[in-house]
PAFI-979244 format. One record per residue (C-alpha): x, y, z; residue in one letter. Coordinates in steps of 0.2 Angstrom, whole numbers. Last residue first. Example, Ala and Ser with C-alpha at 12.3 -4.5 7.8 and 13.67 -1.06 7.14 Angstrom:
X: 68	Y: -5	Z: 36	residu: S
X: 62	Y: -22	Z: 39	residu: A
//
This chain:
X: 1294	Y: -336	Z: -1351	residu: G
X: 1308	Y: -349	Z: -1352	residu: R
X: 1326	Y: -344	Z: -1350	residu: A
X: 1343	Y: -344	Z: -1357	residu: G
X: 1336	Y: -335	Z: -1372	residu: T
X: 1344	Y: -343	Z: -1387	residu: S
X: 1346	Y: -360	Z: -1377	residu: Y
X: 1327	Y: -361	Z: -1376	residu: A
X: 1325	Y: -364	Z: -1395	residu: A
X: 1306	Y: -363	Z: -1395	residu: R
X: 1301	Y: -381	Z: -1390	residu: Y
X: 1282	Y: -382	Z: -1393	residu: T
X: 1284	Y: -399	Z: -1401	residu: Q
X: 1271	Y: -408	Z: -1390	residu: G
X: 1284	Y: -420	Z: -1384	residu: D
X: 1296	Y: -406	Z: -1381	residu: I
X: 1284	Y: -396	Z: -1370	residu: E
X: 1277	Y: -412	Z: -1362	residu: S
X: 1295	Y: -415	Z: -1356	residu: R
X: 1297	Y: -398	Z: -1349	residu: L
X: 1280	Y: -399	Z: -1340	residu: D
X: 1284	Y: -416	Z: -1332	residu: Q
X: 1301	Y: -410	Z: -1327	residu: W
X: 1293	Y: -395	Z: -1318	residu: I
X: 1279	Y: -404	Z: -1311	residu: K
X: 1291	Y: -415	Z: -1301	residu: D
X: 1295	Y: -401	Z: -1289	residu: P
X: 1313	Y: -394	Z: -1287	residu: M
X: 1321	Y: -397	Z: -1270	residu: D
X: 1330	Y: -413	Z: -1276	residu: L
X: 1338	Y: -402	Z: -1290	residu: F
X: 1344	Y: -389	Z: -1277	residu: V
X: 1352	Y: -403	Z: -1266	residu: K
X: 1359	Y: -411	Z: -1281	residu: V
X: 1368	Y: -395	Z: -1287	residu: I
X: 1375	Y: -393	Z: -1269	residu: E
X: 1381	Y: -412	Z: -1270	residu: P
X: 1390	Y: -410	Z: -1287	residu: D
X: 1387	Y: -426	Z: -1296	residu: F
X: 1396	Y: -442	Z: -1300	residu: Q
X: 1404	Y: -445	Z: -1283	residu: R
X: 1397	Y: -432	Z: -1271	residu: G
X: 1379	Y: -436	Z: -1275	residu: S
X: 1378	Y: -454	Z: -1284	residu: W
X: 1364	Y: -461	Z: -1273	residu: K
X: 1355	Y: -444	Z: -1273	residu: L
X: 1355	Y: -445	Z: -1293	residu: I
X: 1349	Y: -463	Z: -1292	residu: E
X: 1335	Y: -459	Z: -1280	residu: A
X: 1329	Y: -444	Z: -1290	residu: R
X: 1329	Y: -454	Z: -1305	residu: A
X: 1318	Y: -467	Z: -1298	residu: A
X: 1306	Y: -455	Z: -1291	residu: Q
X: 1305	Y: -447	Z: -1309	residu: L
X: 1300	Y: -464	Z: -1315	residu: T
X: 1309	Y: -476	Z: -1327	residu: Q
X: 1308	Y: -476	Z: -1346	residu: A
X: 1308	Y: -493	Z: -1354	residu: P
X: 1324	Y: -504	Z: -1356	residu: R
X: 1337	Y: -510	Z: -1368	residu: Y
X: 1331	Y: -500	Z: -1383	residu: I
X: 1330	Y: -485	Z: -1372	residu: R
X: 1314	Y: -475	Z: -1366	residu: D
X: 1317	Y: -459	Z: -1357	residu: S
X: 1315	Y: -455	Z: -1338	residu: T
X: 1333	Y: -462	Z: -1333	residu: I
X: 1342	Y: -454	Z: -1347	residu: A
X: 1333	Y: -437	Z: -1345	residu: D
X: 1337	Y: -437	Z: -1326	residu: L
X: 1355	Y: -442	Z: -1330	residu: T
X: 1357	Y: -428	Z: -1342	residu: D
X: 1350	Y: -415	Z: -1330	residu: A
X: 1362	Y: -420	Z: -1317	residu: V
X: 1377	Y: -420	Z: -1328	residu: S
X: 1371	Y: -403	Z: -1335	residu: F
X: 1373	Y: -394	Z: -1319	residu: I
X: 1391	Y: -400	Z: -1316	residu: R
X: 1395	Y: -396	Z: -1335	residu: A
X: 1388	Y: -379	Z: -1332	residu: G
X: 1399	Y: -376	Z: -1317	residu: L
X: 1414	Y: -380	Z: -1327	residu: P
X: 1424	Y: -395	Z: -1319	residu: I
X: 1438	Y: -390	Z: -1309	residu: Q
X: 1426	Y: -387	Z: -1295	residu: E
X: 1426	Y: -405	Z: -1290	residu: G
X: 1437	Y: -416	Z: -1300	residu: K
X: 1443	Y: -416	Z: -1318	residu: L
X: 1449	Y: -434	Z: -1326	residu: G
X: 1453	Y: -426	Z: -1342	residu: R
X: 1442	Y: -437	Z: -1355	residu: P
X: 1434	Y: -443	Z: -1344	residu: Y
X: 1426	Y: -446	Z: -1327	residu: G
X: 1433	Y: -453	Z: -1311	residu: T
X: 1438	Y: -436	Z: -1303	residu: G
X: 1425	Y: -437	Z: -1289	residu: D
X: 1413	Y: -424	Z: -1297	residu: F
X: 1413	Y: -434	Z: -1313	residu: R
X: 1418	Y: -428	Z: -1331	residu: E
X: 1407	Y: -433	Z: -1345	residu: Q
X: 1401	Y: -415	Z: -1349	residu: H
X: 1418	Y: -408	Z: -1348	residu: S
X: 1422	Y: -405	Z: -1367	residu: Y
X: 1405	Y: -399	Z: -1372	residu: V
X: 1405	Y: -388	Z: -1355	residu: I
X: 1421	Y: -380	Z: -1362	residu: E
X: 1414	Y: -378	Z: -1379	residu: A
X: 1401	Y: -367	Z: -1371	residu: A
X: 1413	Y: -355	Z: -1366	residu: E
X: 1421	Y: -354	Z: -1384	residu: S
X: 1404	Y: -353	Z: -1391	residu: L
X: 1404	Y: -335	Z: -1398	residu: F
X: 1421	Y: -338	Z: -1407	residu: P
X: 1415	Y: -354	Z: -1416	residu: I
X: 1432	Y: -365	Z: -1417	residu: K
X: 1428	Y: -371	Z: -1400	residu: K
X: 1413	Y: -380	Z: -1405	residu: V
X: 1421	Y: -393	Z: -1417	residu: I
X: 1436	Y: -396	Z: -1406	residu: Q
X: 1425	Y: -398	Z: -1391	residu: Y
X: 1413	Y: -410	Z: -1399	residu: G
X: 1428	Y: -421	Z: -1404	residu: H
X: 1435	Y: -421	Z: -1386	residu: Y
X: 1419	Y: -426	Z: -1380	residu: A
X: 1416	Y: -439	Z: -1393	residu: H
X: 1432	Y: -447	Z: -1389	residu: E
X: 1423	Y: -458	Z: -1377	residu: K
X: 1415	Y: -468	Z: -1391	residu: M
X: 1432	Y: -473	Z: -1398	residu: I
X: 1437	Y: -480	Z: -1381	residu: A
X: 1420	Y: -489	Z: -1379	residu: M
X: 1424	Y: -497	Z: -1396	residu: E
X: 1441	Y: -503	Z: -1390	residu: D
X: 1433	Y: -511	Z: -1375	residu: H
X: 1418	Y: -518	Z: -1384	residu: E
X: 1402	Y: -510	Z: -1384	residu: L
X: 1386	Y: -519	Z: -1377	residu: K
X: 1373	Y: -522	Z: -1390	residu: G
X: 1363	Y: -512	Z: -1402	residu: P
X: 1377	Y: -504	Z: -1411	residu: K
X: 1371	Y: -487	Z: -1416	residu: N
X: 1386	Y: -477	Z: -1412	residu: L
X: 1399	Y: -490	Z: -1415	residu: I
X: 1393	Y: -495	Z: -1432	residu: K
X: 1389	Y: -477	Z: -1436	residu: D
X: 1407	Y: -471	Z: -1434	residu: P
X: 1410	Y: -458	Z: -1421	residu: I
X: 1414	Y: -440	Z: -1428	residu: A
X: 1395	Y: -434	Z: -1428	residu: I
X: 1396	Y: -440	Z: -1410	residu: K
X: 1406	Y: -424	Z: -1406	residu: G
X: 1389	Y: -415	Z: -1406	residu: I
X: 1385	Y: -423	Z: -1390	residu: D
X: 1386	Y: -408	Z: -1378	residu: H
X: 1378	Y: -396	Z: -1391	residu: L
X: 1362	Y: -392	Z: -1381	residu: F
X: 1371	Y: -392	Z: -1365	residu: A
X: 1384	Y: -381	Z: -1371	residu: G
X: 1371	Y: -369	Z: -1377	residu: R
X: 1361	Y: -369	Z: -1362	residu: A
X: 1377	Y: -365	Z: -1351	residu: I
X: 1381	Y: -350	Z: -1361	residu: V
X: 1363	Y: -344	Z: -1360	residu: T
X: 1362	Y: -348	Z: -1342	residu: I
X: 1378	Y: -336	Z: -1339	residu: Q
X: 1369	Y: -322	Z: -1348	residu: E
X: 1353	Y: -325	Z: -1338	residu: R
X: 1361	Y: -323	Z: -1321	residu: P
X: 1362	Y: -339	Z: -1311	residu: L
X: 1349	Y: -341	Z: -1297	residu: G
X: 1352	Y: -360	Z: -1293	residu: L
X: 1334	Y: -363	Z: -1297	residu: A
X: 1338	Y: -355	Z: -1314	residu: Q
X: 1352	Y: -366	Z: -1318	residu: A
X: 1341	Y: -381	Z: -1313	residu: I
X: 1328	Y: -375	Z: -1326	residu: A
X: 1341	Y: -372	Z: -1339	residu: I
X: 1349	Y: -389	Z: -1338	residu: T
X: 1332	Y: -397	Z: -1339	residu: F
X: 1328	Y: -387	Z: -1355	residu: L
X: 1344	Y: -392	Z: -1363	residu: T
X: 1342	Y: -410	Z: -1357	residu: V
X: 1326	Y: -410	Z: -1366	residu: R
X: 1332	Y: -402	Z: -1382	residu: R
X: 1348	Y: -413	Z: -1383	residu: S
X: 1338	Y: -429	Z: -1379	residu: H
X: 1325	Y: -426	Z: -1394	residu: G
X: 1332	Y: -441	Z: -1404	residu: E
X: 1343	Y: -451	Z: -1393	residu: T
X: 1340	Y: -468	Z: -1400	residu: E
X: 1340	Y: -460	Z: -1418	residu: R
X: 1358	Y: -456	Z: -1417	residu: D
X: 1363	Y: -449	Z: -1435	residu: K
X: 1347	Y: -440	Z: -1439	residu: L
X: 1347	Y: -433	Z: -1421	residu: D
X: 1365	Y: -427	Z: -1424	residu: L
X: 1359	Y: -417	Z: -1439	residu: A
X: 1345	Y: -409	Z: -1429	residu: D
X: 1357	Y: -404	Z: -1416	residu: G
X: 1368	Y: -395	Z: -1429	residu: L
X: 1353	Y: -387	Z: -1437	residu: T
X: 1347	Y: -381	Z: -1420	residu: E
X: 1365	Y: -373	Z: -1418	residu: L
X: 1364	Y: -365	Z: -1434	residu: T
X: 1347	Y: -358	Z: -1430	residu: I
X: 1355	Y: -351	Z: -1414	residu: D
X: 1369	Y: -343	Z: -1423	residu: Y
X: 1357	Y: -334	Z: -1434	residu: S
X: 1347	Y: -328	Z: -1419	residu: R
X: 1363	Y: -321	Z: -1412	residu: E
X: 1367	Y: -312	Z: -1428	residu: L
X: 1349	Y: -305	Z: -1428	residu: N
X: 1351	Y: -299	Z: -1410	residu: T
X: 1369	Y: -292	Z: -1413	residu: M
X: 1361	Y: -282	Z: -1428	residu: A
X: 1347	Y: -276	Z: -1417	residu: A
X: 1360	Y: -271	Z: -1403	residu: Q
X: 1371	Y: -262	Z: -1416	residu: L
X: 1357	Y: -252	Z: -1423	residu: Q
X: 1351	Y: -248	Z: -1405	residu: D
X: 1369	Y: -243	Z: -1402	residu: T
X: 1370	Y: -232	Z: -1417	residu: R
X: 1354	Y: -223	Z: -1413	residu: A
X: 1360	Y: -220	Z: -1394	residu: K
X: 1377	Y: -214	Z: -1401	residu: V
X: 1368	Y: -202	Z: -1412	residu: L
X: 1356	Y: -196	Z: -1399	residu: S
X: 1370	Y: -194	Z: -1387	residu: E
X: 1380	Y: -184	Z: -1401	residu: L
X: 1365	Y: -174	Z: -1405	residu: N
X: 1363	Y: -169	Z: -1386	residu: T
X: 1381	Y: -166	Z: -1384	residu: Q
X: 1382	Y: -155	Z: -1399	residu: Y
X: 1367	Y: -145	Z: -1393	residu: I
X: 1375	Y: -143	Z: -1376	residu: R
X: 1392	Y: -137	Z: -1385	residu: N
X: 1382	Y: -125	Z: -1396	residu: E
X: 1373	Y: -118	Z: -1381	residu: V
X: 1390	Y: -116	Z: -1371	residu: K
X: 1399	Y: -108	Z: -1386	residu: L
X: 1385	Y: -96	Z: -1389	residu: R
X: 1384	Y: -91	Z: -1370	residu: R
X: 1403	Y: -88	Z: -1371	residu: N
X: 1401	Y: -77	Z: -1387	residu: E
X: 1388	Y: -67	Z: -1378	residu: L
X: 1399	Y: -64	Z: -1363	residu: A
X: 1414	Y: -59	Z: -1374	residu: R
X: 1403	Y: -47	Z: -1384	residu: S
X: 1396	Y: -39	Z: -1368	residu: V
X: 1413	Y: -37	Z: -1360	residu: T
X: 1420	Y: -29	Z: -1376	residu: N
X: 1404	Y: -18	Z: -1378	residu: L
X: 1405	Y: -12	Z: -1360	residu: L
X: 1424	Y: -8	Z: -1361	residu: Q
X: 1421	Y: 0	Z: -1378	residu: E
X: 1408	Y: 12	Z: -1371	residu: R
X: 1419	Y: 17	Z: -1356	residu: E
X: 1416	Y: 13	Z: -1339	residu: F
X: 1412	Y: 23	Z: -1323	residu: P
X: 1410	Y: 11	Z: -1314	residu: K
X: 1419	Y: -5	Z: -1314	residu: L
X: 1412	Y: -20	Z: -1325	residu: L
X: 1410	Y: -37	Z: -1319	residu: Y
X: 1411	Y: -55	Z: -1326	residu: D
X: 1401	Y: -71	Z: -1330	residu: Y
X: 1392	Y: -71	Z: -1314	residu: A
X: 1391	Y: -89	Z: -1305	residu: G
X: 1393	Y: -89	Z: -1287	residu: N
X: 1412	Y: -86	Z: -1289	residu: R
X: 1409	Y: -72	Z: -1300	residu: I
X: 1397	Y: -64	Z: -1287	residu: A
X: 1412	Y: -66	Z: -1274	residu: A
X: 1423	Y: -56	Z: -1286	residu: L
X: 1410	Y: -42	Z: -1287	residu: A
X: 1408	Y: -42	Z: -1268	residu: V
X: 1427	Y: -39	Z: -1266	residu: S
X: 1427	Y: -26	Z: -1280	residu: I
X: 1414	Y: -16	Z: -1270	residu: D
X: 1425	Y: -1	Z: -1267	residu: H
X: 1427	Y: 1	Z: -1286	residu: V
X: 1409	Y: 3	Z: -1290	residu: A
X: 1399	Y: -11	Z: -1298	residu: T
X: 1391	Y: -18	Z: -1313	residu: V
X: 1389	Y: -37	Z: -1313	residu: M
X: 1388	Y: -47	Z: -1330	residu: V
X: 1376	Y: -61	Z: -1330	residu: V
X: 1377	Y: -75	Z: -1343	residu: P
X: 1360	Y: -83	Z: -1349	residu: M
X: 1362	Y: -101	Z: -1352	residu: D
X: 1358	Y: -107	Z: -1335	residu: P
X: 1341	Y: -97	Z: -1334	residu: Y
X: 1332	Y: -106	Z: -1320	residu: R
X: 1347	Y: -111	Z: -1310	residu: E
X: 1357	Y: -94	Z: -1312	residu: K
X: 1341	Y: -84	Z: -1309	residu: T
X: 1338	Y: -83	Z: -1291	residu: R
X: 1356	Y: -83	Z: -1286	residu: E
X: 1360	Y: -69	Z: -1298	residu: L
X: 1346	Y: -58	Z: -1292	residu: L
X: 1352	Y: -61	Z: -1274	residu: G
X: 1369	Y: -56	Z: -1278	residu: I
X: 1363	Y: -41	Z: -1288	residu: G
X: 1353	Y: -33	Z: -1274	residu: D
X: 1335	Y: -37	Z: -1271	residu: L
X: 1325	Y: -22	Z: -1263	residu: D
X: 1338	Y: -8	Z: -1262	residu: A
X: 1351	Y: -11	Z: -1276	residu: M
X: 1370	Y: -13	Z: -1275	residu: M
X: 1377	Y: -25	Z: -1288	residu: L
X: 1370	Y: -17	Z: -1304	residu: D
X: 1364	Y: -30	Z: -1317	residu: S
X: 1368	Y: -33	Z: -1336	residu: L
X: 1358	Y: -48	Z: -1341	residu: M
X: 1362	Y: -58	Z: -1357	residu: L
X: 1354	Y: -68	Z: -1371	residu: E
X: 1337	Y: -63	Z: -1364	residu: F
X: 1320	Y: -73	Z: -1365	residu: E
X: 1303	Y: -65	Z: -1361	residu: E
X: 1292	Y: -78	Z: -1352	residu: G
X: 1285	Y: -67	Z: -1338	residu: S
X: 1297	Y: -75	Z: -1326	residu: T
X: 1311	Y: -64	Z: -1333	residu: L
X: 1302	Y: -48	Z: -1332	residu: V
X: 1295	Y: -51	Z: -1315	residu: A
X: 1313	Y: -56	Z: -1309	residu: L
X: 1320	Y: -39	Z: -1317	residu: A
X: 1306	Y: -30	Z: -1307	residu: E
X: 1312	Y: -38	Z: -1291	residu: M
X: 1330	Y: -34	Z: -1294	residu: G
X: 1326	Y: -16	Z: -1298	residu: S
X: 1323	Y: -2	Z: -1311	residu: G
X: 1322	Y: -15	Z: -1325	residu: A
X: 1326	Y: -10	Z: -1344	residu: Q
X: 1324	Y: -20	Z: -1360	residu: K
X: 1337	Y: -19	Z: -1374	residu: C
X: 1339	Y: -25	Z: -1391	residu: A
X: 1358	Y: -25	Z: -1397	residu: Y
X: 1364	Y: -16	Z: -1413	residu: G
X: 1379	Y: -7	Z: -1405	residu: A
X: 1368	Y: 10	Z: -1405	residu: T
X: 1356	Y: 0	Z: -1394	residu: H
X: 1370	Y: -6	Z: -1382	residu: L
X: 1376	Y: 12	Z: -1379	residu: M
X: 1359	Y: 18	Z: -1377	residu: S
X: 1354	Y: 4	Z: -1364	residu: A
X: 1369	Y: 9	Z: -1354	residu: V
X: 1365	Y: 28	Z: -1354	residu: I
X: 1347	Y: 25	Z: -1350	residu: E
X: 1350	Y: 12	Z: -1336	residu: R
X: 1363	Y: 25	Z: -1329	residu: I
X: 1350	Y: 39	Z: -1329	residu: P
X: 1337	Y: 28	Z: -1322	residu: E
X: 1346	Y: 22	Z: -1306	residu: E
X: 1339	Y: 7	Z: -1299	residu: D
X: 1349	Y: -4	Z: -1312	residu: D
X: 1345	Y: -19	Z: -1322	residu: V
X: 1349	Y: -20	Z: -1341	residu: V
X: 1341	Y: -35	Z: -1350	residu: L
X: 1350	Y: -39	Z: -1366	residu: I
X: 1341	Y: -46	Z: -1381	residu: R
X: 1353	Y: -52	Z: -1396	residu: D
X: 1348	Y: -45	Z: -1413	residu: P
X: 1337	Y: -56	Z: -1425	residu: M
//
C-alpha cells in the first residue's frame, strides 16, 4: 500500500503540480486548499504518512497548522514549502517541530528526496516506538516470571524454616510452640513501631530461628529438669553462637543471623555472648527480647505455672533500661492485652500461617 501524503496549498496549480510529481513516484496524495481544510481532512479520520504544507496561507498558515497537528499526529512528519524570503519563518517552523522545508521553486528530485527522507525518518520512529513497547512488554513479562520464581523460592525457604523449628520442638519439648508464639509477638511489636514490611520479615525470621542453636546442645543439658551447673550453663550459652553459625550459611538469612546471634544480649551490656550494649544490639534482637520475656512469663514451665499478662508487663517495665530498650518497652506497654491473647489463641488453635514469611498478619 503506497504512503499517503496530504498536500496543503491555497494555490491550486501548485497543489496539482506537487501532487502529480508525487503520484508518478508511486505515492497516494490528497489535496487541501487551506489550513482549515487540512484540519478537517485530518480530523475526519483519514491517516497520512506525511504532510506537505505551504507556509503562507490566508486563514490558517503553515505554522498554525503545524501547531494544531504535531501533538495529535506525532508520527506524521511535516515538510514546509516556502519562498526564499520566508526562510527565517521556515527555520522557526523546524524549531517548532517541522521535519524540513522546501524552497520554491523546487525540482522534482528535490521534492522526492525530501519526501523520501521524511518518510524514512517516520518509519524509524515508528519502528523504534514499537520496539520500545515490545521491549517493555518483554521486560514486564520477564519481571513477572522472576517475581513468581522468587515468591516460590521464598516460600520454599520458609517451609525449610518451619521444618527447622519443628525439629527444635521435637528436641526441646518444654518450649514447644515457643518459637511460633514469640515470632508473632515480635511481629506485633515491630508493626506497632511502624517498621516497613521488608524489615519486619527479616526480624520475624530471626525471631523464629532464635533458639535453633540449641540443636547443638546435648540433650542431658537441654532437658535437665533441675538447675544447670556452672559449666552446663556455659555450654547452654553457646547456643546463640551455634545458631548464628548455622543460619549465616544461608544467604537470604544473613540479616536474620545477626538477630539469632544477639537475642541474649541486654540493653545495659550484661548479656551474652558478646556483651553488646544499647543500639549495638540489632533492633530486631531488642524487639525480640521483650517478646521473648512476654512469652516466657505467660507460658507454663516445669518449675512454675503461667503468669498473667499484668505480671509480664510489670516485669518488663521493671527491667526497662537494663535488659530491655526503653523505647520498645514504652511501645509494648501501650499495646492492648487483647493483642497477646488473640495471638496466643491463634497458636493454640493451630491457625498459625508461617507469619514470618509475610512479616505481617492480615
